[in-house]
VOROBA-499037 format. One record per residue: residue in three letters; x, y, z of N, C-alpha, C in turn. Coordinates in steps of 0.02 Angstrom, whole numbers, plus 50000, padded with zeros to 5 digits. Last residue first. Example, Ala and Ser with C-alpha at 12.3 -4.5 7.8 and 13.67 -1.06 7.14 Angstrom:
2
SER506424988850354506844994750357506455000250394;ALA506604971650390506154977550390506604983550390;
***
This chain:
566
ASN550405351356145550845345556152551475346556111;ARG549705364356242549995362356176550485356756187;ASN548385361156354549095362756344549355359956278;TYR546935367556333547205360756327547925361556307;SER546815381256349546375376756387546645369656388;GLU547755386056260547805388156330547385383456375;PHE547285380856144547925378356169548055380656241;PHE546085388156134546085380856135546715378256167;LEU546495401356126546125399256185546115391756191;LYS547105401055999547505402556058547155400256121;GLU545965398555922546515393655923546955394755985;ALA545255410355945544975404055967545515398655971;ASP546095419555883545975420055956545695413655983;ALA546015415255751546665415255785546575415555861;THR544535404855733544905411055725545575410455763;GLY544525387755676544325393255719544725399455704;ILE544515370055668544485376455633544235381855681;LEU545485354855684545025359955708545045366155665;ILE545735338455698545805343755649545275348955666;LEU546515328355820545955332555800546155337455747;GLU547045312155833547255318955814546645322655788;ASP547235300055962546825303155910547095310155896;ASN547955295856072548315296356008547865298555950;VAL546515289456152547215291556157547535291056088;ARG544915294556083545395289756108546095292856115;LEU543235300256105543925301556085544395296456119;PRO541685293756046542155295056101542865295856075;ILE540455301455947541045297055946541495298656004;SER539425310355939539375305455993539985300755996;PRO539595318355826539745321255892539725316255950;ASP540425310755691539815310755732539985313355801;PRO541505321155590541375315555635540705316455673;GLY541975326555461541315327855489541105322455537;ILE543025313555412542815320355399542095321255424;ASN544255304555472543525304555477543275311655471;LEU545635297355404545335303855419544575303255416;GLU546765285855470546145286755431545815293255454;GLY547835284455555547965285755485547365286855442;GLU547245282755681547635277355652547715278155577;ARG546215295555650546285289855695546625284155659;ASN545855311655647546335307155617546465301455666;ILE544355319555623544755315955672545205311155634;ALA543695335955585543915329255565544325326155623;ILE543255347355642542985345755575543205338855551;VAL542825355055785543175349055761542865346955695;SER542955372455806542535366855786542975361055762;CYS543195384055939543475380055885543025374155870;GLY542735390156052542565393355988542845389655928;THR542915384756179543485387956145543305391756082;LEU541695379956230542205382556277542755386456242;GLU540925375656122540645380556169541185383756211;ARG541795366356060541565372256024541305377656072;ILE541975356656160542545360456135542325366856100;ARG541215347856240540995354756229541575359256206;ASN541305334456274541875338756289541725346256279;GLY540125329056226540235329256298540805333956318;ALA540295329756089539755333556120539865334356195;LEU541365320856074541455327956056540915332256088;SER541455310256223541265311756154541395319156139;LYS542835304156321542215307956313542085309156239;GLY544055298056313543495294356341542835297856335;VAL545045312456331545005305356315544425302156351;LEU545225325256377544685324156328544575316856313;SER546315325556457545675327256489545095326056442;SER547375323356370547165317856415546485319256447;HIS547035329456206547295330456273546995325056319;VAL547435323856046546915323956098547245324556167;VAL548425335055952548355328355981547865328856039;ALA547905345555826548045345055897547925337955920;ARG548055356655684548055349955714548165350455789;PHE546985369155607547605366855640547495359955670;ILE546495382855513546395375655525547045372955553;ASN545915399455545546465394455543546185387455549;LEU545505415455481545275408955505545835403855496;GLY545665427355419545835426955490545635420455522;GLU545465427155286544935429955326545075429555401;GLN546495420155229546565427455232546015430655273;PHE546905405655328546545409055275546605416555285;MET548075393055359547825399655378547505402955318;LEU548355378255428548135381055365547785387555381;VAL549665369455509549155374555511549005376855441;GLU550385358155475550235359555545549665364455552;ASN550755356955344550405351255373550265352155448;PRO552045369055368551665364655324551375358655362;LYS552405382555421552145376955462551735372255418;LEU552805390655318553235389955376553045384055418;LEU551755390555230552385387555208552865386455267;ASN550815396955309550665390255285551285386755260;VAL551435409355325551375404955383551225397755361;VAL551325414455193551985413455223551935408555282;ILE549925415055177550335410855131551015409355163;GLY549595424355276549355417555280549755412855236;ALA550155436155226550425433255288550215425955296;GLY549365438155111550085437055105550375433855167;MET548075439455172548205434355120548955432855116;SER548215450155259548065443555286548235438055236;ALA548445460655166548935459155219548835452055246;TYR547295460955088547945459655057548455457455108;SER545765454155132546325458155155546965456055120;MET544185455655065544795451655068545375456155083;VAL542485455255101543095459255102543685454555108;LEU540815455455050541415451555060542025456155057;ASP539915466155053539695459455075540285454955091;ALA540025483055105540335477355070540085470755098;GLY539545493755180539085490355134539385484455097;ALA540215499155285540085503555228539635500355176;ARG540445488455365539945493355387539745498055330;HIS541465482855289540835479255298540275484055319;LEU542445492555303542175491155236541515487355241;LYS542695491655440542425497855412542115496655344;SER543245478955451542585480255482542275486655455;ILE544455481355382543975476355358543285477755386;ASN545425489655430544895492755390544375487755364;ARG546385482155493545955486355536545395489655497;ASP547095476055392546575472155426546115476655467;LEU547375485055243547535484155313546945480655347;ASN546785484155116547515483755123547725482155194;ALA545435475855046545675479755103546435478755107;ARG544235475254914544915474054937545055478454998;SER542565468754906543065474154910543735471554934;VAL541055466254830541665462754851542225467954850;ILE539355467054841539955471154840540535467154870;GLN537905463654751538435460754792539065464954784;ILE536445474254761537035471754727537525468554775;ASP535335480054820535325472854812535955470054780;PRO535485493954822535455490354886535515482854879;ARG536335503854728536045497254718536035493454784;LEU536705516354780536425515954713536055509354701;ARG537185512854906536635517654902536305517254833;ARG538215504354871537665501754911537055506354908;CYS539065513454807538755507954768538165504954807;TYR539425521554917539105524454857538735518954818;ILE540065513055007539475516855028539065519054967;SER541115508954923540645503954951539995507354973;LEU541795520854899541455517554843540965512254867;TYR542315523355029541865528154996541455524654941;ILE543125512155046542575513255092542055517955060;ASN544045514354943543635508354942543035509054988;ILE544665526054987544275526254925543805520254922;ALA545295520755102544825526355109544365526755047;ASP546175511355049545595508955088545075514455097;SER546855511454891546715515654950546095513054986;HIS546955504354777547475503254826547375507254890;THR545385497054719545885502454722546375501054780;THR544355487954690545045485554694545565490954702;ILE542815480754706543165487054718543895485354733;ILE541635473654604542275472254637542655478854644;VAL539935470154609540435475254596541055473454637;SER538655460154531539185461154580539625467054559;PRO537705460854433537545456854493538045458154549;ALA537215475754347537765471254370537555467354431;GLU536265485154312536125478154297536635473354328;ARG536715497654352536005496154361535865488654352;ILE538035498754313537895497854384537175495754397;GLY538655500154187538145495054198537985493554271;ALA539425510454141539755503954151539265498454166;LYS538525520854142538795518554078539115511754083;ILE538385522054280537815519954240538035517454171;LEU539675526354312539435519954338538835517454298;THR539715538854248540195533654230539955526754252;ASN538695545454316538625544254244539105538854220;ILE539185546354447538595542354433538515540754360;ASP540835544954496540375548654453539795544254433;ALA541755537254558541295540954602540795545154562;ALA542565532654459542075527954485541585531254533;ASP542905542254319542935542154392542375537554418;GLY543555534254170543135538854207543215537854281;GLN543515523354035543905528354071543435533254105;ILE543175506454030542865513154026543295517954067;TYR543375491353946543675496353990543355503153977;LYS542825483453850542715481453920543025486253970;GLU543165486853724542515489353749542395487553822;ASN544915491353728544345487253708543725489653743;LYS546325494753769545955497353711545435492253688;GLU546425497353944546525492953887546075495353830;ILE547135509354047546555507754007546755503153949;PHE548155514154120547915507554139547325505254096;LYS548365526954076548895521954062548685514854080;PRO547295534954121547305532554051547825527054039;ASN546435532254270547095533554241547135530654170;LYS545165527454304545255534654292545905536054255;GLU544145513954257544805516254277544895523554258;VAL543115500254264543105507654267543785509854295;VAL542695486454168543195489454212543145497054208;GLN541515473754161541675480454140542155483454192;TYR541185456854103541395461754152541505468554119;ALA540585440054090540615446854065540805451654121;VAL541525425454101541035429754135541125436854110;GLN542395415054072541915417254022541345421154055;ARG543405412554155542785409054170542225411054123;ALA544365421054104544495413854101543865409754115;GLU543785433154140543855431454069543945423954061;LEU543965432954277543285432754250543285430754176;ALA545355433854281545015427954310544305427354284;GLU545565446154220545835440154188545485433954215;ALA544975454554315544695454254248544925447954212;ALA545835452654423545135450654429544815449954361;ALA546975458354366546975451154384546275448554393;ARG546565471554356546715467754294546715460254308;GLY546425474754493545845474954448545955470954384;VAL547755473354536547235469154565546615468954519;ARG548415483054457548625476054455548075471354481;GLY547035493854406547735492454424547885485054422;GLY545755498654381546095494654331546825493554343;GLY544265500354465544995500554473545325495854423;LEU542935490954487543125497854498543875498054513;ILE542025480654387542665481054422542865488354427;LEU540515472054377540825478654374541465478654417;VAL539965459154272540225460954338540605467554331;PRO538535458154165539245459554177539395461254249;THR537485443654145537555450654163538275452154184;ASN537315430054128537345434354069537415441754084;ALA537275423154250537795421454203537865426554146;THR536275424954346536855429354346537345428354290;HIS535215415954348535075422954358535685427554350;TYR535705403054328535195405654283535125413154288;ILE536565401554435536845401654368536335404854320;ARG535685400954543536125406654537536425407154467;TYR535045388754524534645394854523535095400954512;VAL536075379454545535775380154479535395386654472;CYS536535377454675536825382954635536545383754565;PHE536125366454751535965373154775536165378854728;ILE536445354154688535795355154721535625362454731;GLU537705355054631537145352454591536475354154622;ASP538495359554738538405363754678537795361654638;TYR538415348454823538155354854845538015359454785;LYS539095339054747538395337954760538055344454783;ASN540385344354754540045344054689539285343054698;LEU540625342354890540575349154864540235349354796;GLN540695328454893540165331854931540075339054907;GLU541835326154817541185323454795540605327054829;ALA542825331854895542675334754830541995332354804;SER542245332755068542635329955013542435333254948;GLY542225346455186542025339955160542475337655105;ALA541535361155250542095356355254541835349555230;LEU541145378255220540975371255216541605366955219;LEU540455392555270541115389355267540995381855274;LEU539395404055189539475397755225540185395055216;VAL538995420355210539465416055174539575409855217;THR537605431255199537945425655234538415422055185;SER536795440555143537505442455153537915436955186;SER535565434755145535865435955080536605437755085;ASN535635422555282535415428655249535745429455181;ILE535125409655379535555411055322535255417155284;ARG535095408455556534745409955494535245412055439;THR535325395355669535635401055635535305402155567;GLN534865384255734534385389555722534685395755688;PRO536025376155746535445373755706534945379255688;ARG537475386755722537015383055765536395381055724;PRO539165390955690538495389355666538105385255717;ILE540025404455753539955397255759539255395355739;GLU540525417555643540075414955694540095407255693;PHE541465431755603541435424455602540995422055659;VAL541075445655508541085442955576540995435355572;GLY540925449755378541575450155407541635447455477;ARG539525447555356539825454155349540475454755388;GLU539665432955424539105437755417539405444755418;TRP540155417055396540385423955393539775428455380;ILE540165402355489539755407055450540075413855453;GLY540735385255493540755392355512540325396455466;VAL540535372655453540985373555510541035380855532;VAL539415362155396539485369455400539895370955462;THR539885347955310539815350855376539895358455370;LEU539055337855185539515343155206539355345455277;GLY538085329355142538605326355183539115331555208;THR536985333755068537645333755036538185330055076;LYS535785332155141535775331755067536465330955036;GLU536135333355274535795327255252535825326455176;ARG536685346155275537115340355290536795333855266;LEU535575354155241536185354155199536605347955212;ASN534305357255283534485350155275535125349455234;SER533785369655310534105368655245534255361355230;GLU533355369655441532855369355388533155367855319;ILE534545371055508534175364755517533635364055463;LEU534915384055470535335378255451534945371655456;THR533475392855405533955391355458534365385255435;LYS533245403155258533145397155297533645396855355;GLY533595414355184533005414755226532885408655269;GLU534385405355053534215411855082533575411555123;LEU534525393554986534665393555057534465400055091;PRO534385394654850533795392454888533905392554964;THR535295410054818535235402754817534615400754856;ARG535615423454829535265421154770535305413554762;MET536955421554940536545426154902536275422954839;ALA537845413655006537155411255004536705415654961;PRO539455408754954538995414254967538275411854958;ALA540475397455019539895397354976539445403254994;GLU542115390955028541655396355044541085396154994;ALA542865375755089542595379955035542145385355065;ILE544095363855112543735369355144543505374055089;LEU544325346355111544275352455073543865357555112;LEU545395333455159544855337955180544885344455141;GLN546485325955135545905324755092545325329655106;GLU547545339055185547525332055164546925330955119;PHE546685352255170547055349455226547025341855219;ARG546515366355072546515359055073546955356755131;GLY545485380555030546025377255066545955369755065;ILE544455385554958544955390354981545525387155019;VAL543335382554832543815379254876544365384254894;ASN541755389154826542455390554807542915387054856;ALA540255382454767540705383254824541415384154799;GLY539675391154622539605386154674540085387654731;MET539925401054536539335396954522539235391554575;SER540605415054538540535409854589539895405954578;ALA540475424554442540985419354432540895413654480;GLY539405432454481539465430754411539955425154398;LEU539635434454616539075430154595539135428054523;THR541345432954670540785436754642540245431954618;ARG542465426254708541935427054758541335431054732;ARG543385426554609543075420154624542475420854670;ALA543855439854618543425437754562543055431354576;LEU544655439254731544065443554730543585441454676;SER545625430454684545205428454741544575432754744;LYS546215438154584545865431954566545405429554621;GLY546755448554664546265449954612545875443854592;LEU547665441254743547115444754774546565446254723;MET548555436754646548175431854684547575435154717;LYS549095448954609548715444954560548275439854595;MET549745452554726549235456954698548785452954650;PHE550655441854743550135443154793549575447354764;GLN551355430454665551115437054642550515438854685;PHE552785421454725552065422754723551935429654692;VAL553955408954730553805415554701553045416254695;HIS555095400354830554385401254812554295408254786;THR556485401654823556185395054831555445395154810;SER557595410954721556985410754761556695403754764;GLY558715412154640558765407954700558145407754743;ALA558705417554516559115421054567559165417054631;LEU557765409854453558465408854434558925412154486;GLN556625415454512556785408454524557515406954508;LEU556685428354460556735427354533556905420154550;ILE556515425554325557125428754348557225427654422;ASP555225420054320555785415954302556445418954328;ILE554505431754363554455425354399555065421054385;SER554515442954285554995442654340555005435854375;ASP553475442954196554145441254171554655440454226;ASP552425447654273552435440554254553135438454232;ALA552825458854408552755457454337552795449954323;ASP552955457054548552445461554520552305459854447;ALA553215444154662553365446654595552785451154572;ASN553975440454815553385442954781553595445754713;THR554745425754885554775432454854554105434054821;ILE555525416555007554875418054977554915425154949;ILE556755404755027556645411855012555965412554977;PRO557535393555142556975395055095556885402555088;VAL559245389655144558715393455177558165394955125;LYS560255383355067559695379455093559125383555121;GLU561335390555030560965387254977560325384055002;SER562035405655083561665399655102561275397055042;ILE562825415255015562995413055084562665406455101;GLU562315417654893563045417654899563265414754966;ARG560975418554916561225412154890561995411954887;ILE560835431854953560775426655004561075420054979;THR560975438154828561465439454881561445434054933;PHE559845433554760560505432054733561045433054787;ALA558815438954840558875431754831559585429754807;ILE559095452954825559085449654891559205442154884;ASN558965454954687559595456354720559645452854787;THR557595451854674558105447954638558795448854670;ASN557045462054751556955455054771557455450454737;MET557405473254676557705472354742557625465054766;MET556615470854561557345471654556557685470254623;ASP555295470354611555595464554579556355464954575;ASP555145477754778555045477654705555445471954674;ASN554845466354915555025473054890554855473154814;ASN554835455155004554225458154978554355465454958;ALA555515441155049555715446955010555095449854976;VAL555825432055189555265434755150555505441155116;VAL556585417055234556695424155216556105426355173;LEU556685405255369556355407855309556575415055298;ALA557455400855473556935396355449556665398555382;ALA559245402655486558575405455480558085400255454;ASN560565399355494560115396155542559395398455536;GLN561175407155400561265399855395560785396155441;ILE560965420155438560565417555385560605409955380;ARG561235429355545561295422055554560865418455502;LEU561355442655523560675440155539560655432555545;ARG562625443955482562475446455549561785444155572;LYS562425438955354562855435255400562725437355472;TYR561655448955301561345442455312561775437955356;THR562615459255295561985460155331561675453455348;GLU563595454355210563745454955282563105455855324;PRO563055455655081563075449055113563205449355188;ASP561985468555041562635467155070562635460255104;GLY560755473055000561185469954950561865468154975;LEU560145478855110559835472955082560285469455031;ASP561045483955249560965484955178560705478555147;GLY560325487455414560765484155366560605485955294;LEU559735485455576559955490255526560445486855479;VAL558345476355627559075476355620559255481055564;VAL557015474455746557285477255685558045476955687;ASN555615469855812556305467255811556625469255744;TYR554625483355875554765478255824555495476055830;ASN554325493755962554425486955990554445481455936;LEU554385506255915553725503155914553755495755935;ASP555725508755917555325511955969554615509255971;TYR556055501755801556325499555866555915502455923;LEU555455509555704555205502755715555435500055782;GLU556265521055721555535521455728555235514555743;LEU557525515955692557385518355759556635519055772;ALA557365513155556557535507755603557365509855674;ARG557165525855505556625520955501556735515255550;HIS558435531055529557855534155562557255529355561;LEU559235522655447559335522955520558715525655555;ASP558655511655323558725518555345558755518855420;THR558425498355305559015501255272559155508355294;ALA557985485455410557845492355393558475495355364;ILE557335469555422557915473355399557685480355380;ILE556665461655560556505465855503557125469855484;ALA556595445455622556995451555618556805455155554;TYR555885433555739555925436955674556385442955679;LYS555355418155813555765424155814555795427155743;TYR553745412055849554315412155803554695418655811;ASN552555409455920553205409755955553795408955908;TYR551365411155857551655404355855552355404155885;GLN551155424755880550665419955903550945412855907;ASN552215430455812552195430855886551715425855915;LEU551775427555685552405424655709552435424855784;LYS550635435655679550555428355675551195424755699;GLU551195448355686550705446255737550635438755738;VAL551995448255571552315448655637551835446455692;LEU551015448355470551425442355481551765442455549;ASN550505461355476550075455655492550475449355508;ILE551665468355440551315469955503550885464055523;THR551955462755314552415461855370552075463155437;ILE550865467355239550965460155248551415458855308;PRO551075481555243550495478455276550575470955287;ASP552875482455274552285484155237551685480855270;PHE554515482855273553975484155321553385486755283;ASN555595469855216555215475955203554675476655256;THR556175457855244556595462855211556225469255196;LEU556325446755378555865450755338556245456655309;ILE556685430755428556985437055409556515440655361;VAL556335420555565556105422855499556395429755487;HIS557295407555649556965414055645556775415655573;GLY558075396755685557375395655674556975402055667;SER559225405055799559055400055748558295399455742;THR560565412955881559895413555852559785408455797;ASN561815413355938561435407155947560735407555918;GLU562285426355916562585420855879562165414455883;PRO560995438955900561455434755940561685428655901;LEU561045449555754560695445255800561195441255842;GLU561485466955723561555459755715561145456155766;ARG561205479855749561515478555685561625471055673;PRO559955490055828560345483855824560605482655753;ALA560085506555871559815502255819560245495855814;ARG560905512555967560245510355986559965505455935;ALA562035516055896562125511355952561445508555974;LYS561515525155810561745518755782561865513655837;ALA561235535455902560685532355864560905525555838;GLN562525538555949562015536355996561455532655960;ALA563095542755829563365536855863562865534055913;GLU562335554155807562295548555759562555542155790;LEU562775561855914562075559755911561975553855863;TRP564105563355870563965559955934563235557655937;PRO563985570555752564235563655750564095559755815;ALA563465582555815563055578555768563325571455760;TYR564575586455896563915584955926563495580655880;PHE565705587455803565715583555865565015581555887;PHE565565594555686566115589755690566125585655754;GLN564405602455702564505598455642565015592855652;ILE564545608555829563945604555814564085599755755;PHE565785615055814565695610055868565095605555852;THR565505623755710566035618755702565955613155754;PHE564505631555767564355627555709564875622055698;PRO565235637355878564635633155888564485628655828;LEU566345643855804566455638555854565835634355866;MET565775653855719566115647955691566185642255742;VAL565085662855813564795660155750565125653655731;LEU565765666055928565035665955931564715663055868;LEU567145664655897566865661555957566105660855954;PHE567365670855768567665664455786567325660955844;ILE566565682755763566595678055707566825671055730;ILE566765688855887566085687355864566095682055810;GLY568165690255882567855685755932567155683855913;SER568315699655784568565692855771568275687955821;LEU567745710555855567445708055793567685700955776;LEU568655711655965567935710655975567605707555913;VAL569885714155903569805708155945569065706555954;VAL569555726355843569765720655801569675714155839;MET569305734155956568765732855908568925726955864;SER570585734356015570015731356051569445729656004;PHE571285741455918571465734455931570885730855968;VAL570685753755936570615750355871570765742855880;LYS571125756356066570415755656053570285752255987;GLY572525757156048572235751956092571505750856079;LEU572575768155966572835761755943572535756155984;ASP572105778256049571705776155991571925769455964;SER572345774256226572545776956160572075774556106;ALA571845767356333571735774556331571885777456263;PHE571005751656360571545755556329571345762956329;THR570545743156515570395746656452571015750256426;ILE569815732556625570455733856593570305737056526;ASP568505731856662568995733156716569685734556688;GLY567565728656568567755735556574568245737156629;PHE567015716356530566905718656599567095726056609;GLY566595709356401566815716256410566675719056480;LEU565985698656329565785700056398565965707256418;THR566345694756202565895700656208565645701656279;SER567365686056184566715683156200566175688356211;MET568425694756166568205690556109567515687656122;VAL568515700256296568345704556239568085700356180;THR568865689156372568245693056390568035697556332;LEU570035684956309569445680656308568815684456326;THR570905695856333570765693556264570125689456261;TRP570965696556474570675702156434570485699856364;TYR571565684056502570915685756530570585691256489;PHE572805685356440572335680256415571625681756439;GLY573295695856521573245696656449572755691656419;THR573315690156647572855695756635572755696756560;VAL574355681156627573675678556642573155684056628;TRP575415689856615575205686056556574505683056566;SER575065705556701575345698756696575085695356633;PHE575425722256644574965717056670575295710256662;GLU575795739556645576045732656644575525728156677;LYS575855754456548575495750056594575775742956589;ASP576215763956451576545763956517576145760156570;GLU575745761856328575345766256370575615766556442;LEU576615752456281576635759056250576225764156291;VAL576165741956359576845744756374576895751756344;MET574975739256294574955741756363575625744856384;ILE575475734256174575105740656174575065743556244;PHE576095722356221576475727456186576115734256187;HIS574995715256278575555717456320575955722956287;PHE574205713056163573925716656220574495719456264;LEU575015704856088574905711756065574625716056121;VAL574845693156166575515696156159575445703556137;SER573475690856148573735691956216574425695356213;TYR573385688556011573055694456040573315696056111;ILE574125676556005574365682655969574045688955999;ILE573295668256082573985669556103574245675956071;VAL572135668256003572105670756073572805672556098;ILE572635662255887572385669055885572355672155954;ALA572935649455936573465653655910573255660955907;ALA571655644855966572135645756021572715650255999;LEU571155643955838570835648555884571315650055943;ALA571965633855786571975640655754571685645855802;LEU571555623455870572245625755872572315632755841;LEU570225622255831570375624155900571085626655907;PHE570405618255698570055624555713570225626955783;LYS571045605855717571375611355680571065618055695;LEU570015598955782570645600255817571025605955784;LEU569085598055680568905601655741569535603555779;LEU569805590155589569585596955571569425601055632;LYS569925578455666570525581955644570355589155624;PHE568605574755682568995576655740569625580455721;ASN568265571755550567935577355584568335579555644;ARG569055560355529569175566355490568865572455523;LYS568425551755621569135553455629569305559855591;THR567175550955564567245554055630567965556055642;THR567475544155447567185550855444567275554455509;ARG567915531755498568375536155461568115543355459;ASN567655524455656567345527655597567805532555564;ARG568305520255771568395516455710568125519955647;VAL568025529155876568715527155864568815524155794;PHE566655530455873567075536355863567785534455845;TYR566275517155901566075520355838566525526355823;ILE566765515856029567035511655977566885514655908;ILE565915524956093566635526256092566975522156037;GLN564685518456076564795525056048565535526656042;ALA564885506956149564765506356077564875513056043;PRO565035512356280565595508756247565505508156172;ILE563685518256293564295522356291564885518656260;PHE562585510356308562765512156239563425515756235;LYS562325508856442562575502856407562785504556335;MET561805520756486562505519556498562765513656458;
***
């Protein structure tokens, strides 16, 4: 019932609807005129047959014959009357049974359904809306980002340009607004002046149009845009974009950094003030087969192992945790400590992997970016691509199907230390992970995932490391939205700040059992402006201390539920 006023307003104001009503009215008037003419002729013919009926009877007979009911209580005896009856019957079939239903549906019922749909699809946000994020496309990044915005209690609105798409998202409980991406009125209805951020993740042309349109209304709202082509970066910045990223290229470079051929040491994946967070694959290092306590890693380098990734599953490290070939260590410390780690533990890996080519399956944007990253590090590589238009004319590209054993052997699958799977289809990536693992049980497999729900599948298929395109893009947006408050990684891991809760004051880190109770690890303590990285567990916490913690999104949520967010 709440949509009826909106529907009536739509009918009254819409020009197309007004025109439809006029056409429908003209048809009904023409139909009424035909009924009147037939009724008058009915009386004249009946008089010729020496019969008299009332005018009401004339209308009654005309309508029953035109509608093909034909009760037979009133009939003509003459041939003229019978011919007239057939004419009325045939015209009734055409006008009442054929034209009237289609005319009614086209000019009344269909517009009414459209009005109902448009009334359901929101077209603007409340006037008092502020601090919200505007999303201009519904894609894997948006799906992941919406989950994180809900986690941090941020309002958002997704712009849908198509009514049916808007209704689909609305029915899926997304906050959607129907509008035109190039119309300034759309952004005015979305309260752009009060927005915290706009994310434009469409093609380069549309992103330029979006940024330029928004800057007509607001000069201050931050705009994050994605660029597919290198040449588009300057154009997007000139159009008004605050931050321009190349998510596909960033993904390709990140995949390349994690391969054995390029990863000669710990890869820095985040910085939180002076604190550096790095990933270090344990494959083919002296750490393989040892427990954390046996590795003496902290004693030798000063680094803290704050987490362990085991085939996509994050684990809280314990002294007896065993380091396997598929283990990825998450290290926290200073730049000096990370350099010491590389000097002690990574010389063996350099010797065994530097001269063998890395295999890249897929020569699209992600694959080419991975190749560029390996080229910059002077690491040999081979790219396998099926589509001729993506083939570079040099010996490093091989045209063929990555699922063909002969193509893979030609590319060097027998000797490659690592294979990077970069296709845009998660189904194909899963297939290739299984295939490569079967061919080379000892090879390192690094794969791309478009949707987070397929990360675990890729790990089960044989991938050692999986990077999610959706998580990476969403993490970048959240990091810009909450600078110096949270650092989000594409693996679903967060670093965040929290003022010491009153219930924790006076007790040591070990005594508070934060890791055991919440799954979050304290990696640093900010006390009076000084950052203590890798604090001693016996240090008592004080009032106004600020904890720097690391944990999964679920662990972070549990922490703030256990110790009320300040």
